[in-house]
N, C-alpha and C positions, 0 to 999 in steps of 0.2 A: 454368660457362659459360654463355656468352650467346645467351639464345635465338634461333632464327635467324630474319628476317622474313620474313614471311607477309605478299604484299600483298592486300588486302582488294578483292574481284571487285566491281564492280556491278553487281547484277540491275535490269532494265529490262521491266517488262510490256509485250508484245507487244498490236499492236493491231490492227482488221481494217482494211483498206483504209477505212471508212469510221469508224474512230475508236473504235472502240467496244472495250472490254476480252476479248479472249478467255480469260480464265483461264491463262494462261502464261507465263512468263517466264522471261528467258536473258540470258548477261553482257552485257555491254554490246557487249565487241568484238565477238561474234557476232551481233550482233543489227546492225551496219553493216553486218558482212561479206555477211550473207544478207538485206540489203534488208527488214527488220523493219519495219512500221510503229509508234510507239511515243511517248511525250509528253514535254514539255520545258517548262519556260515563257522569257521574254522579259521583263526589266525594264528600260522607262525610266523616265530621270528630268530629269523638262522642268521649268526654271528658269521662271516666266513673266515675272519683270523682266524677264529678257534674251531671252526666248523662245530660248531654246537647249537642245540636250539633250545631256548626256553621254554621251562615247563613251568605250569603255576600248579599249584598243592590248593584242592577244591575245600572250600570252607565245608566243617563238619557238619554245619546245617543244611547241607546243600541236598534236596530230594531224589539226587542220583548220586553212586562215586561220592560219596562223603569221604574228605581226606585223604586221598588220591590223588596221584602225579598226572596229570591231564595239558591238554591244546594249550599253547600260548594265553590263548583268550576265544573263547567262542561265545554264541548265545542265540537265541530264537529272531528269525527276522518276523516282526510286526506284522498284522494284517494293512498291507499299504506301502509296508514299508520297501526302501531298495536292499538290497545284498549291499554294494557297497555303501553306503552309513552306515547300513547296521554294522560291518565288519569294525568301520572308525572308531562309532559308539560304543563300541562293547571294549577296542583297544582303549580306548580313554576311559568307560567307567570302570574295569575291569585292575587297569596297568598303572591309568595317570601317564598313558602316552598319546599323542596326541601328531597324527599324520597324515600329509595331503593323498590324495588319489592313489599321486604315482608313486605312491611307493608300495603297493600293492597286488602282487601279483598273481591273477586267478589259476593255480595250475590245476585244477580239475572236479569233478561233481561226486560226492561220495553218497553213496545211498545206504545209510545202519536201519538194521531191522532187527529188534530185540525186545526180549521182554525180560525186565525185573523185578524188583518189591512184590516176588509172589504173585505175578500177574498183575501186579496192581498200575504197573508203568511200561504202558508197551510203547515203544520209541520207533517210529517207521519215519525217519529223516532224512531228508536231502540235503546236504550241505554243501555251499560255495567253499573249497578250501583255497586259502589266500596266503602267499606266501611272503614276506615283508624281507628282504639280506639287508642287513646293516654290514659294513666292518668291521666294527669291535662289539665287544658283550655290553650291552648298557649297563652300568653298575646297580647293584642289586638298590644302594640310595637311593638312587633317581626316579624308582619307583610310587606309587601312589597306591598303596594297594586296596580294594574294596572289601572291608573284611566280611563282609554278608556273601561275598562271591569266593574272595582267593584268600588264603590263610599264611601264603607263603609261596617264591619263586625262585627257582634256581636255572643254570644251564648242565647242558649234557652233553657230551659229544653225540654226532644224531646214530655211529653207529652202535655206540654203546647206547644207546636209549633204544634201536631195532631190537639190539637181543635181550633186554628187556620184554619187551612187547612179545616176541617169539615163545619165549621162556615164561611167557603169562606169569610175568611179578605181580604177585596179590596187591603190590604196593601203586603199582600201575593203572589206570584207566583203562580197559583191555582195549584192541583194534589188531586184526588180525592182517598183518604186514603178508601175510602169504598171499593174499588176495587184493584189491582196489585198493589200501590204505597202504599198500606196500609201494605205491607210485608215487609217494614223497619222498622217500630215501635211494629208490631210483634214480629221480630226478639230480635230487643233488647229488648222487654219486659220477652220476654222468656227466654231472655240468662241471665238478669240480677236479676230476681226477681224468677227465680226457686228454692224451698228449697231444704235445701244442703241433710237431711235426707230424703226427696225421690229421688233425685238424687241416693245417698249412696243404697238405696234398689235397683234400677235398675242396679247400676253398679254390686252389688253382685251375681244379680241372672244372670249377663250376663256372671259373671266369674265360677258360677257355672257348666256351660257348657263343661266348662275344666276339666278330671279327672288329677289331679297331676299323673305322673307316674316317679317312677325311670328306667331308663336304662343302665344297667350292661353290661358287657360284662368281657372275662376270657382275661388275658394280657400273659397268659402262650402259649410259644412259641417265645414270642417273648423278645430279646436278650437286654441288657443293651445300645448298641447305638440305638437299635430301640423305644424305651422306651422314651432316651433323643429327639431324632428326633419327637417322639408324640407330646411333651410337645409345640415344634417349630410350627408344623401343628396344634395345637388347635389353639394357637394364629394366624395363618396367619388365619383361619376362623373367629377368633372375628372379623377381620381386612376386610371381607364380610359384617358384621354386619353396619360397618360404612359405606361403599360405597352404601348398600341396602338402610338404612336411604337416605341417598341424592338422589337417584334414584326417591323415591315414592314421596318425593317432598321438594322444595328448604328447607322451612323453616323448615322440618322436624328432620332435626338433633338439632335445637337448642329449637326447644320445647321438644325432647327426654331428655335432659339435666336439663332441667330447671322443669319438672318432676321430675326425679329422684335429684334433690338438694332439692325439695319440700316434696320430699315421707312422711316424718315426722310428717311433719307439725300438719295435722289432719288424720281424719279415712276418709275422702271423700277424700284428696290429697293420699293420700297409694292406694285406690283403684282404683284412674284413673291410675296411674303409676303399676300397676301391672293388670290392662287392657292393657293400653298403652304398655307394654311388649308383650302380647302377640300378641295383632294386629302388633305391629310395628309402629304405625302411629294412627292418631284420627280417621279412619273410622274401623268400627266393620265387620269384616269379613263375623259371623253368620248373619249379617241385614241387607243383599245388601248394604252394604260399608256405611252402615248410620251415620253419623258422633256421637260420645260417646262424642266427645272436644268439644265447640269451641274457636274461637280464644281470647274469655275470658278468657280461662284456659291456653292461652301458653305464651311464655316468653314474659320479657320487657326487651328490648335494648335503652338505650339512644344514642342520637343523638346531640350534642352542634350543630353540624353545620348547621342543616337541616333549620335555619331561623337567620338574623341578629342576634349577640346575645346583652340581655338584660342584664344588670348589677345588678347579685342578682340571675340570671334563668338561671341552668344547662343546659339547652336544651328540646327538643323533649324527653319524654318518651314512644314508641309505644308499641304494641305489636307484635310477629313477627305472621304474616295473615295468614291464610290458608282456605280454601273452603270450605263449608256444604258439596258441591257435591263432591264428589271423582274426579277428572279428569280425563279426560279417558287418556290422554298421559300421565300422569306421571309425571318427572321429566326430560323427554326425549325429550319433545319440547317445545318452549315458549306455554305456560299457553292459551293464546288469537289467538294460529294459529289454522284452521279449515282445513279438509280435503282437502276443495277446496285450497286455500290457499296452501298444501301442492302438490296437483295437479298438479297446474299452474306451482308453481317452478320445480318441477323434470320434469313435460315436456321439458322444456326448456336446462337441462342440458344431457353432453354426456353420455354414457352408463354406463362409467366407475362410473361418478359422480352421475347414478343414484343407481349403484346396493353402492355405500357409502352414500346414502338418504336410502336408504332402509335397511342397512345391521343389523346383531343384535348387531355390537360393533360399533356404533355412536351415538353420540348425536346431536340434531336437536338445532341450537340457531339461533337466531338475531345479526344481526350486531350490528344495533338500539340499542338495549339493552346493549348490550356488553359496546359500545359506553356511555350510555347514564352514565352504574354504574360506568364509568373510568372518568365521566363531560369532556367527551369530544365529544357529542351529535353533532354531523356534517354528512351529507350524504356523504362528500368529504371522511368519514372514510372507504365506504366501500373496502373489501380487493380488489387488483387489478383483472380488470376483469370479476368484480361482478356488477352485475345489480339487483339480487333481494335478498331482506333482510333475510333468509333464507343461512344459511350454516351447512355442517356439520362438525363437529371437531370428532376424535377416542377415544377410551375409552381410551388409554393410554394416549393419551392429558389430559384427563378431567380428568380421576381419579388418576391422575402420580401421587401425595405425597401418598396417599392409594399402589397405585400397585410397589410403587418401593421399601415398608414395605414387603408386602409378597411377591417378587420375591425374597428380600431378604431371609427370613426366609424360602421358601422353597429350596434357596440355599444349604443353611444349613444346612436342612433337608434332602436334597440329599444325599450329602457327607456322613453324620452316616448311612443312611438304608442301611442293608444287601443284600435286592431284588435290581438283578440288573433293571425289571422291572421297577420296582418303584423310582430307582436312575433316570432312563429315563425319566419318570415321570413328577417327582418333577423339574429338568432342565428344561425343555421343556415348560413345565408349566411358570415358573419363568420367562424364556425368552419369551413366549409368553405376557403376561402380559405388557410389556415392549414394545413388536413389533407390539401387535392387530393382531396377524396373531395365530388364533387356530388350524389351521388346524393340524400342527404334535404332537403337546400336545394334541388334542383330539384321534388322532390316538393312540396314547401312552398309554393315558386312557383306549382305548378299549382292549389294549394287555398287560393290566396290571396281572401279576399275583404273588399277593402277599398278608401275613399272613395279612398285615396292607391293610385297601384299602381307598383310599381319593378321592375323586370328591369336585374340587372347579374351581370357574370360574363362565361366564356368562353364563347362560344356556335357564333358560325356559322365554318366554314372555307375561306371563299372564297377567304381571302391567301392561302392554302395550293394554290396550282395542280400542283404535284409530284405534289402524293398525296391533296390532300384529308382528309389528317388532323386537322393542329393546329387549335385554333379559338383567336378574339378575343375580345378583351379588349369590353364594351361593358356601355351601359348607358342605359336608357331610363326618363326619371321624370314620369310624367302624375295625372290625374285623373280617376276612374273615371266614363263618361257612363251613370247607373242607364236611364235611361229607354230609349236603342240597348242597352244591352246584354238587355236582356228584351226587346226584340224578336227576337232575334237564337236563341234558344233551336232554331226550329226545325234548324238545323243541325245542333245536337251532337246531336240528338233522333235524326236519320237517317243518321248516319255508320253504322251498321251496314248499314242497307238501302240505301245507295250503294255498300256493298264488297262486298254478295251478286250486288247486278248491273253491279259493275264490267266490261267489252266484254274481260275477257282469261278464258284458261280457268279454271274452276271448281276448279281443284286447287290454282291459286294463292291463292285466295281465304281470308283471314280469318277465322275462324267468332268470334272474341273481339273484335273491336276496341272501344275505349272512345270514347264520346261527348268531344270534346275542349272543356274549356269554355270560352269566348270572352268575352272583356272587351273593351268600346269605350273608348276612354280619347283624353282630350285633354292631347295632350303639352304638356309644360311644359318640358323639358331633357332631353339627348341626349348620349352623349360616345362613347370609343373607337371603335369601327368604324363609323363612320358616315358615312366620307368619300363623295364625290363625288353621285351619286343616292341622295336617303333614303327610307328605306324605309315603305312606308304598312301594313306589316302583320307580324306575323313568328308565327311557328308553333314555338314549341318546347315542351322541351328536344331536341337533336337526339340525344342517349344513348341507342344500339339499345334499351338494357335497359329504363329508363324507357316506353320507345317501345310497345316489346310488352309490358311490364308494365301498366302504366296509361294507355297515348296520348299525348296531348300537350293543352297549353293554347293558347290563339292568342290576342295581342292585335291589336286594330284601332287604328288613330292617327287619327281620322276629321276632325281639322282637318289635318293631313297631308295626305288623301285630297281632302277641299274644297279646299286651295292648291293642290294640283297638277292638280284638274278646272281651275278656274278658270282659272288661271298657264297650263295647258297643252296640255290636253286641248281644248277649244272654241277656241284657235285654229288646234289639229291639224283638227279636222274641218271646221272653216272651210275651210281650204287642201286637202285630202285626201278627203275624203270628197263621195261624186257629191252635187247638190243635191238629187236624190228622197228620200234618205236621210239626210238631215244632222240634220233634229230627231230622229231613233232614237238617238240623242246623247243621253244623260244622267247625272247624277248617279247616281241610285238604281240603272242599273245597272252603271255602272262600280266604284259601292260594294259593291252586292251580290255578283260577278263577286271582290272584290277578298277577301267572304270564307269564296267557297268556294273559291278559289285557297288561301287559307290549311289549311280543313278538309281539303283535296284530299291534302294530305302528311300526315294521318294517316291517309288510308287507301290503298290497293294495295300492296304488295312493299317489308316492309321489313327483319325477319330470313326466311333462305330454305335451302334447301336444294338444292346444285350436284347436277347430275349423278352426281357420285360421290357424293353421299350423306354428303357433308360438310355441315353446318351452317357459314352467314356469312352476312352484312349485303349491301345490295345498294353499301352506301357501300364496304365494304373490297372490292368485285371491281369496281365502277369507277373506284374510285379518282380519278382527275382531272377525270375523266367525270360524277361523279356529280353534281356541282352543278348544270349546264348543264342535265343531263337532269332533275333531278328538280324544279326549277324551271318543266323545258316541259311536264312529267308534273301538276304542281300547274296550271298554266295550263287546258290543253287539256282535262282530266277536269275541272278547274272549269266549264268550259263545259259537256260531256257533263252533267255532275250539277244543273245549273240545268235544261238540258231534260227531266231525268228527273223533278225536281221538278215544271216547270211541267205535264207529264204526268199526274203524282199528282195534281195541284190545291193540291198544297202551298204554290207560289209563281204569282202573279198573271200570267195570259196576258200583259198589258202587256208583261214583259220576254221574251216569246217571238222577239218581232227586233231590238228594242232593244239584247238581252243582245251581239249575233253584231257589229252594224255600234258599240257604245261597242268590241270588242275590238276589231272593225278600227280604230278612232283608235288604241287603246291600242298598238298591235303597233307602231306608227312612232316613239310615245313612248318603249316598250321599249329597241326598236332601237338607240335616238342614242344609249343608255348605252356602246351598241360591242360589238365581238363578240370581246371579250376578257374578258368581264365576262358571270358566269353567267346575269344576268336577261335579259341582249340577247343572245347566244347563246340561247336557248330560245325567246326569241320570234323570232328567224330561222326558226328551225325551222319554228315551227310555220306563221310566215307564207307562207311558200317550199311548204310541203309544202300549205297549205288553196288556194296560186292556183295549183298543177299541178293540183290536182283540181278547179279551178273553181269553187270555193267562195266565192272571193274575185276580182271581176273587174276586169282593169286599162283604164280606160277610154282612146279617142285624147285624149283631154280632161286626160289625167294626172291624172286624180280616180279611183278605187276604188269600189265598190259591193260588199255580200253578194248571194249566188246562193243564194236560202231554200231552192231545190228539190235544194242540193245540200251545204250546208253540216252538213247535221245528219250524213249518212253520211262524211264526208270530217272531221269530229271526234272519230267514234268510231273508225275505220281508223287514226289517228294515235295516240290514246286505247289501242289494242292492241298497236299497235307498239312505243309506252313500254314498257305496263307488262307484255309480255311481256320485253322486252329485260332489264329491273329483276329481272323472277321466275327468269331464267335466269341473272343474274350474269354477263349474253355481254357482257361490255367491245369485242371486237372488232365485236360488231353497234354497239355504241353508240355505236363512231368509225364505223363506216361511216355510221347515219344524218345524224351530227353533218355528216361532211365532205360529204353530200349537200348537205344543205338548210341549215350554218348558213353560209350567204355569204351576200355582201352584192351581190342581184341587180340587174338592171338595175332593177325597179320600185322597188323602195326607193332604189334611190340616187336617181330620181329625185325621190319623195315628199321625201326626206329634204333634195336643193337646194332643193328649194322650201320646206322651213320655213325653211333657214338664210338663206335670200333677202327674209325677211321677217320673218327675228329671230325667231322662235319659241324661245322658253328649252326649255332641253332637261330643265333641274328647275329645285326650289327652293333656296335656303341658307335655312335658318330660322336667326329673330333670337329669342333668348328672355330677353325684358324683364321677365317674371316674375321669371323665375329671379337676374337682375339684380338688379332692387331686392331682394329677401330676400338677395344675400349682398353688398350694400351697408349 
């Protein structure tokens, strides 16, 4: 006897009115009966050559809008499913088109609230709207239509389609193009009808913000074997670039190759490539990560097997997509994962698995996406023991092809170098890339005592603005400035004294601060996460285990500092600092505060005890707010520390006023990086606090000065506020502080407009002639 047919009931996740998951799921029919908010996907296929959108005709049996022309493909996101997989699946099921994730560009989220069928069908639906851009229309014969959903398809000019919707043509499912859904047409119009000359002018203006500077260093003192090793190190550093491009966004590497290949086609193409090289992505670092490219500028990929074969047609050619809004999770997490999904997943994990999930050195992926990519989408392919779609994978596995090449180069360089400490660093780092355990290699980096100075590996977490957990790969290769390094012992010798005198409650102070070794380096080459504004110093490692056990070490890039002071800070002082204080802006103060800033990353709260007695770290508690607040802490506590050391007669009194005025000029330099960037955010917070406390004065002639009677107290009060928030792991306090002070206030706008009008560079674009010569 045949088994009775049991219809599968589709469950949907119920959302709040603001679109957040409630943790409840209900049958689809009940959701529409009760008017529950829920999620869906809309997928539009757009043909560039004809400027047409693909429409599908809804089957006559559909419970809503039967027989009307609608979106290329659409569907509900079933409970527990992801947005991107749903978009891919709907396109395959309804139209027989199978495309990889890099074909889908999320352009906006659309909320539809409507009632049809005499009140029986209530649709309160959040839809992720995706755009798939093909070069040519897909032939009608290539589609495989799902007869229960789709009765026909056609291409239509996007302008004509907009007119049908605007006129409420009864043959088309209605969308109000005068409201949010009009974005679809606005995006396409702007993307394809923008004047090339106007785009070129904008890119030229953006490029002018970076002053090209050659950074050189003397190789005297290096033997032939060390110079040979240096060539291998530069090559290893260049692989950090390859990994970093991938970490930013999954289609970023193919975009890079496309732009490079087409750079000589036209002036506009050359400008696109030049500005991409600086930002290492399609998002501009100095413009709040606004996209300066669109998917229409991206690489063309051919996929013959995307549809059923048609004689004389080679297959779907599509643009490798990237979103207009820079993804907060970069390529460390699935693009459609939100914080709630991550939290629900990690809550159910063991402590070891939770550590893996929040580790610096893992990527979070979906079983379903990997299986889909391998054409085996099936929930039975979840790994053994897994009940959730998310899982973590170590960097050593995710980036294995790159890291094996780097490891080999570092081992070869380690065999050549003369310095025992550098030899140890290179071999241990080579091993770490393959084991995913960086502890020993980071200790070796801290103990490095070599003419050749090498920093290579995954370190900073700025790119992960979702949580601030995941580290990007970078490399800095330089030559030690022995004389300048010897002069800086003062700071490392006094770290414990500074910790004990920090302006915060004594219960939060550490009694075992370890002095940070400081190395002054002339930079020869950098790579990886060195996009946009260039760092002048760094304080590593960020691993709290090492910070607690051994402290940190610091590298100051002196030739970078000198270039920035000359190219940027001097012109800023000329334009923005009151005449009577102008002479107080000097390189010694600027450079000394840079050193103190990096030292102050090593003091203050790191590993903390929460009010409930639980041990944690500042990074884990503050998550995405940590980077900006930590940069502000290092800056403002650095000023406090300089003042403290001057009063102890450990630093010259000549810095007493110049450090504050040089810092004021530096505020405008850092804020120009943008308020989406950690340093820019931190600087805006400090500037606005000090202005509010009347420590900074804004004059009627639109110049600024320091009020020396009030600046010391204002610096101390902000230092206390930030340190206390960190010590308590107070994310709400951090959020309120940043919301209030991390804004582009009128005085800041006035200063930045003035600097733009006189074309003061925002930062430098380094050129490395020594490395180039070595590679030749």
